N, C-alpha and C positions, 0 to 999 in steps of 0.2 A: 590171532585166532588159529586154532589148530583145525586141520581138516577132519571131518567126521564121515562116517559111512552113509552113503546115499540110500534112503529108504525107497519103498515101492512108489511107483508113479502116482497112484491115486492120492497119496498123502501130499505130495508137493503141489499137485494141481489144486487140491482143496485149499491149501494155505494161500496160494496166489489168488484164488477166487475170493477168499475172505478179504484180503487186502484190497483187491480191486473193487469189491462191493463197498467197503468203507470209503475208499477214494471217491467212488461215484456218488455216494450219498452226501459226501462233503462238498461236492461242487456247487450245488444251489445255494449254500450259505453265502457265497460271494457272487456267483453269476446272477442271482436274482436281483442284485442291486443294479446291474447294468440294464436289465429288463424293466425295472420298476421306477428308476430315477434317472436324472441326467448322469451320464457316465462318470463325471467328475466325482460324484458321491462315492465311488468305489475307492478312490485314493485320498479324498479330502473330506473329513467330517463336517467342515464348515461350508462345503459347496452346496449343500441342500438340507432342508429341514429348518426347524425353528431354533436350533442352537442350544437346546436344553441339555441338562446333564445326562439324561438317559440316552440321548443320541450319542453323546461322547462315550458313555460306558459301553454301549453295544458296539460302536465302531471299534473301540479299543480291544474289546474281547475278541472280535472276529479278526482284527488285525494281528493280534498275538497268536491265536490258535487256529485260524482257518486260512487267511490270505496266503496264497501260493503253496500252502502245505498239502492240501488235498490234490490240487493240480500237479504238484511235484510228485506225489505218490503215484498218481495216475500215469505220469510220464516215466517214472522209474519202472513201473510194471510193463509199460509198452516196450521198453528196451529189453526187459527180461523175456517178454513173450516172443520176441524175435528169435531168441536163442531156443526157447522151448519149441516153437514151430519148426525150426530147422532140425532139431533133434527128432521130432516126431516124423518129419518128412523123410529123413534118412532111414529111420527104422522101418517105415512102410515102403521103402524102395523108390520113393519119388525124388525128383531132382529138387533139392532144397532151395537152390537159388531161383529156379523157375517159379516155384510156389511163392517164395517171398515177394518177387517182383510183381507177379500177378495179383497177389493179395494186396500189396501196397498200391498198385494202380487203381484197383477198385475202391480202396479206402479213400484215395485222393478224389475219385469221382463222387463218392458219397459226401465227403467233406465239402467239396465245391458246391454241390447241390444244396447242402445244408446252409452254407453261407449265402448262396445266391437267392434262395427262396424263403429262408426262415430267419437266420440270425448271423449277422456279420462277425460275431465273436467266436465262430467255430475254430476248434483246435485240430480237428481230424486232418485237414489238409496240411497243416504244419507238421503233424506227426508223419504223414505220408511223405512229404518232401524230405524230411530228415532221414526217414527210414530208407529212402532210395540211396542215400549216401552211406548208410551205416552197415550194410550187409557184410562187406569185407572185414569189418572190425570184429566180427564174431570169432575170428581165429586168434585175436590178441589175448594175452594172458591178463588176469585181473589187475595186476600192478600197473601194467601199461594203460589199461582202461581207466584206472583211478587217476593216473597222471594226466591223461587227456581230459577227463572230467574236470580236474582241478584247473587246468589251463583254460578250458572253456569258461569256467566260472569267473576266472580273473578277467577274461576278455569281456564277459557280460558286465562286470563291475565297471570296467573302463568305458564301455559303450553307454552305461547308465549315468555317466558323469557329464553334466553340461554346465561348465563354470561361468558362462556368460550368455545370458539370454536377454540382455539389456536392449532397450529400444535403439541404442546406437549400433548394436550388432545386427539385430534381425528386423528392425523397423517397428513402427507403431502398429502397422497392420499384422506383422508377424506375431507380436506379443498378444494382440487381440485374438488371433487365431489360436494361440496356445492356451489362452484363458478358457476356451471352450472345453478343454480337456482337464483343467484343474480347478478353475474358479469362474464359471460362466456368469455373465451378467444377465439381466432380465431378458434382453433381446435374444441372447444365445439360448437361454432356457426355453423361451417360447418357440424358437426355431426347432429345437429338438422335440418339443411337445407336438408341434405340427407334423413333424416327420413321422413320429411313432403313433400318432392318433389318427392318421389318415387311413385310407383304404389299403388293402394288401398291396395293390399295384403301386400306389404312391409311396408306401413305406419301403418296399424293396427297391424301387427306382431311386429313392433318395439315398439309401445306404450304399447302393452300388456307385453312387457318385454321378449318375447320369444327369442330375439337376444342377450340378456345380457350374459356377461361372468361371471365366478365365482367371487364372492365378496372376497376381502381381508378383514382382520380384520379392517383396517382403514376405508374402505368403509362401513363396518357394523356400525361403529361409526357415520358416516354421515347419514346412513339410519335411525338410531335410532333418530337422531335429526329431520329428515324429518317426521318420524312417529309420533313424539311428536307434531309437527306442525299440522299434519293431525288430531290427536286426539283433539287438540285445536279447530279445525274447527268443529268437531263432537259435542263437548260440547257446542260450541257457537250456532250451529243449534238447539240443544236441548233447550238451554236457550231462544233463540228467539221464538221458537214455544210456549214455556210456556208463554212468554210475550204476544204473539199473542192471546193465549187462555184467558189470564187475561184481555186484552183489549177488547176482544169480550164479555166476561162476564160483563164487565163494560159498555158495549154499545158504546164504543168509535169507533170501526171500522165500525159499522153499521150506524154511523151518528146520533145517538140518543141523544147526549149531546147538551148542549146549545152552541151558538156561542161564548159566553164569555169564556166558559170552553175550547173550541178548541183554542181560541186565547192565553189563559194562558198556555195551554199545549205546543203549538208551540213555544211561547216565551221562556219558561223555557228550553225546550229541545234544541232549536236552540242556545240559549244563553250559554248552556253548551257544546253542541256537536261541534259547529263550531270553537270556540276557541281551544278546545282540538285537533281537527283535524288540524287546522292551526298551532298549536304548534308542532305537530308531523312532519308536512311538513317542517317547519322552522328548527327544530332540526336535521332532516336528512340532509338537505342542509348544516347546520353548521358543521356537521360531514363529509361533502363531500361524502355522501352516502357510508360510510365505512361499509364493511360487518360485522365486529365484533360489531360495534356500533348498526347496524340495528338488528342483532340477540339478542343483549343484551337488547335493549330498544326500538329501532326505530319503531317497528310495534305496540307497546302497545297503544300509544295515538289514533291511527286510530281505533283499535279494540273497544276502549271505546267510542270515539267520534261518531263513526258510529251508535252505538245503539241509542244514543240520537237524532241524525239527522234523523234516520229512523222514529222514532216516530213523530218527528216534521213534516216530509214530509206527513205522514198520516193525521195529524191534519190540516195542511195547505190545503191539497186537499179536505178534507171533509168540511172545512170552505169555500173554493172556490166554492164548489158545491152549496152552499146556496147564494153566493154573485156574484162573477165575472166570474165564468167558463161558457162559452157559452154552450148551450144545445147540439149543434152539436159536440163540443169537448168532452163533457161527453159521448155522444152516441158512438163516435169513440173509446174512451178509454174502455168503457164497452164492446164493440164488441170484441176488442182485448183480454180483460180479460176473456170473456166467452170462447174464444178459446185459453186459455193460454198454455195448454199442446201442442196442435198442433203448435202454434206459436213458442214455445220454441224449439221444435225439428226442426222446419223449419229454425230457425236462425242458428242452427248448420249445417244443410244441405247447406244453402246458403253460409256460411263462408267456409265450407270445399270445396265446388265447386269453390269458388273464389280463395282460397289461397293454397290448397294442389295440389300436383303434378298430381293427377288424374282428376283435374279440370283445371282452368286457370293457376295455378302455380304461383300466385302472392306473395307467402310467401317470406318475407324478402325484398320486392321491393318497399314498400310504406311507407311514413312517417306518423306520427300521423295526420298531417294536411290532407294528402291525404286520410286518412281513414274516415274523417268526411262526405264527400258526400255518401260514402257507408252506413254509419250509418243512415243518413237521408233517403237514398233510402230504407233501410230495414224498417224504421218507416212508410214511406208513403205506401210501398207495403203491409205491414201487416195490416195497418189500412184499406186500400182499399179492400184487399182480405177478411178481416173479415166482413166488412160491406156488401159486395156483397154476401158472402157465407151465412151469417145469414139471408139474405133476402129470401133465398130459403130453408135453412136447419135449424133445431132446435139447432144443436150443431156442433162443429168441428169434423172432421173425426176421429182423435185420441181419442177425448172425447167420441165419439160414441162407438168406439171399447172398450175403458176402461170400460164404463158403461155396455156394453153388456156382457163383461167377468165377471164383478162384480156381475151382477144380473142373470147370466146364461140364459138370453133370449134376443132376438133382441130388441133393443131400437128403438123408433120412430126416424126417421131422417128427412123426408120431411115435410115442413110446409103445412098445409091444406089450400087450396085456398077457400076463401069465395065467393059464388055467381057464 
């Protein structure tokens, strides 16, 4: 890719907001599964439901086109936003490092509160922890950042490989504990139902682990496997943020490249990522979603393919902004993206109130098909709310709080009326 001239600031901010809005609206397509069903349904179509063809079709569609793609895009943009904030801080005469670490600290606090009181699947705290390490990387050139991202991805693949989870290795209790995350039995499903259909106090206490009994040695073996999987996710987030920083430095995410370059980037990445992801889906079905096979290899094609598809999505959207994307749709996506933190937390609140016991208690009662209208409803509601809110206010309420805490003074909120 050849370097191109950098356009004015508003253009690049708009493109980042559109991408962020798309990523944000894509999150509930997968996150809602964890709210509405036993968590194993996220990774295994045979873990929940009646096993009909429609369940498999919907699982396959979202596996191919949503799983890890929108979260990956969200992560890319977080890495890019670190560089953007540093640039803006330096232009305004602020200490860029001080702003970064204050901003990251408060994001960590928000993420911990989100996980502690609402949903244990929070990613903000993970982003904040990685961001605390990443600031010195802003000075690296794009090629170095790409190499680091590639190395991190390879470590992720290594950490996602569990060749032996046999009973001889981790014990009967350890295998039983792993089944809760991949193919729970009736007792494990009922345990999860009781956890999420209780009162708010009971639910948050359960997910915090305060009701857990003492671990046996076998359960510790299973915990080590789960911890290794968690570490794989941390390393992948680190790598995706580095990739986002590299793409920002190359002018890709801001829309500064030529249309021909975006077409080429989308074609290459989609040509690699979609077959890889499709192979992973086929392979797991060929193995009949066997737990040993999935831990040994089954998740690796998705990890790798999703990275390429994430970059392809970014290139396709930026290309569409120049060609076929209606202005009204771009405006709607940008509005959602400008309120990404507010909308992210709102999605958790909406899903908790729909599915948990202290809300409507729909947990475990809806199929994948029945979740689709809820997803569309979240899309429409957040687009409408974002457009209306930003007509009167400069930023979302949580964004306002975050920036106020970061800069230690009240940030402007209301739009000034002219005339």
